[in-house]
C-alpha positions as CSV (number, residue, x, y, z in Angstrom):
1,X,-14.3,18.5,20.3
2,X,-14.7,22.2,19.6
3,X,-12.2,24.1,21.7
4,X,-9.8,21.1,22.1
5,X,-6.1,21.8,21.6
6,X,-4.2,19.9,19.0
7,X,-0.6,19.9,18.0
8,X,0.7,19.5,14.4
9,X,4.1,18.5,13.2
10,X,6.0,19.0,10.0
11,X,5.4,16.7,7.0
12,X,8.3,14.3,7.0
13,X,8.2,12.6,3.6
14,X,10.5,9.6,4.4
15,X,8.2,7.3,2.4
16,X,9.6,7.3,-1.2
17,X,9.0,4.9,-4.0
18,X,10.8,6.6,-6.9
19,X,14.1,4.7,-6.5
20,X,12.8,1.6,-4.7
21,X,13.2,-0.9,-7.4
22,X,11.5,-2.1,-10.6
23,X,9.0,-4.4,-8.9
24,X,6.8,-3.0,-6.1
25,X,3.7,-4.0,-4.2
26,X,1.9,-1.3,-2.2
27,X,-0.3,-2.7,0.5
28,X,-2.9,-0.5,2.2
29,X,-5.3,-1.3,5.0
30,X,-8.4,0.9,5.2
31,X,-7.5,4.6,5.4
32,X,-3.9,3.6,4.8
33,X,-4.7,4.0,1.1
34,X,-4.1,7.8,1.5
35,X,-0.4,8.0,0.7
36,X,-0.8,5.7,-2.2
37,X,-3.6,7.7,-3.7
38,X,-1.4,10.7,-3.6
39,X,1.5,8.8,-5.3
40,X,-0.8,7.5,-8.1
41,X,-2.3,10.9,-8.6
42,X,1.1,12.6,-8.9
43,X,2.3,10.0,-11.4
44,X,-0.8,9.6,-13.5
45,X,-0.3,7.7,-16.7
46,X,3.4,8.7,-16.8
47,X,5.5,5.5,-16.5
48,X,7.7,5.8,-13.4
49,X,10.0,3.0,-14.6
50,X,8.7,0.4,-12.2
51,X,5.7,-1.9,-12.1
52,X,3.3,-1.5,-9.1
53,X,0.6,-3.8,-7.8
54,X,-1.5,-1.8,-5.3
55,X,-3.6,-4.0,-3.0
56,X,-6.1,-2.3,-0.8
57,X,-7.8,-4.3,2.0
58,X,-10.9,-3.2,3.7
59,X,-14.1,-4.6,5.2
60,X,-16.6,-3.8,2.4
61,X,-15.9,-1.1,-0.3
62,X,-19.5,0.0,-0.9
63,X,-19.2,3.8,-1.1
64,X,-15.5,4.1,-0.1
65,X,-13.7,7.1,-1.6
66,X,-11.0,6.5,-4.2
67,X,-12.2,3.1,-5.5
68,X,-13.5,4.4,-8.8
69,X,-10.7,6.9,-9.2
70,X,-8.0,4.3,-8.6
71,X,-9.7,1.9,-11.1
72,X,-9.7,4.6,-13.8
73,X,-6.1,5.5,-13.2
74,X,-5.1,1.9,-13.4
75,X,-6.9,1.6,-16.8
76,X,-4.9,4.5,-18.1
77,X,-1.6,3.3,-16.7
78,X,0.7,0.6,-18.0
79,X,2.6,0.6,-14.7
80,X,-0.2,0.1,-12.2
81,X,-2.6,-2.7,-11.3
82,X,-5.2,-2.2,-8.5
83,X,-6.5,-5.1,-6.4
84,X,-9.4,-4.7,-3.9
85,X,-9.3,-7.2,-1.1
86,X,-12.7,-7.2,0.6
87,X,-12.5,-8.8,4.1
88,X,-16.3,-9.0,4.3
89,X,-16.1,-11.7,1.6
90,X,-12.7,-13.3,2.2
91,X,-10.1,-13.7,4.9
92,X,-7.5,-11.1,5.8
93,X,-4.9,-10.3,3.2
94,X,-1.7,-12.3,3.9
95,X,1.9,-11.7,3.3
96,X,2.0,-14.7,0.9
97,X,-0.7,-13.0,-1.2
98,X,1.4,-9.8,-1.3
99,X,4.5,-11.8,-2.3
100,X,2.6,-13.6,-5.1
101,X,1.7,-10.3,-6.7
102,X,5.4,-9.4,-6.9
103,X,6.5,-12.1,-9.2
104,X,9.0,-14.9,-8.9
105,X,12.1,-13.0,-7.8
106,X,11.2,-12.3,-4.1
107,X,14.6,-10.8,-3.3
108,X,14.1,-7.9,-5.7
109,X,10.5,-7.2,-4.5
110,X,10.0,-3.9,-2.6
111,X,6.9,-3.7,-0.4
112,X,5.4,-0.5,0.9
113,X,2.7,-1.0,3.6
114,X,0.4,1.5,5.3
115,X,-2.2,0.1,7.6
116,X,-3.0,-0.3,11.3
117,X,0.0,-1.1,13.4
118,X,-1.0,-4.7,14.1
119,X,-1.5,-5.3,10.4
120,X,1.8,-3.8,9.4
121,X,3.6,-5.8,12.1
122,X,2.0,-9.0,10.9
123,X,2.7,-8.4,7.2
124,X,6.3,-7.4,7.9
125,X,7.1,-10.4,10.1
126,X,5.6,-12.8,7.5
127,X,7.3,-11.0,4.5
128,X,10.7,-11.4,6.1
129,X,9.9,-15.1,7.0
130,X,9.0,-15.6,3.3
131,X,12.3,-14.2,2.1
132,X,11.6,-10.5,1.3
133,X,14.8,-8.6,2.5
134,X,14.0,-6.4,5.6
135,X,15.6,-3.4,3.9
136,X,13.0,-3.7,1.0
137,X,10.0,-3.4,3.3
138,X,8.9,0.1,4.0
139,X,6.0,0.8,6.3
140,X,3.9,3.4,8.0
141,X,1.5,2.3,10.7
142,X,-1.4,4.1,12.4
143,X,-3.4,3.5,15.5
144,X,-6.5,5.1,17.0
145,X,-6.2,6.3,20.6
């Protein structure tokens, strides 16, 4: 509300993909796409030396921001593939689907996830159960109060 007090903190930047391995899957839930949009924009068509499958899950994409932009950037980039997972048409995105995007060597896969806290917890638990090493799973979670 107007007049409410807020507090802001420093940008921390602990979420880095540059040296995280040659095979990466970036998983976003809803507004969790934001850090990945920034990464893609900063890299552009320049090959970062790793392959990325960016999967964004949301309930309907209709007029969502970034959809067209990410599609265009993927067309211009040899390193990036964008996958939209619409939960209004299919079930929730599973960790098994994330793993399948990463190729056959699950132990060299690095996963970055940014989504609601419950989604990140579910994906992380399942990714570890499927064999992705815990140290190769990086996540940020958000919740609404």
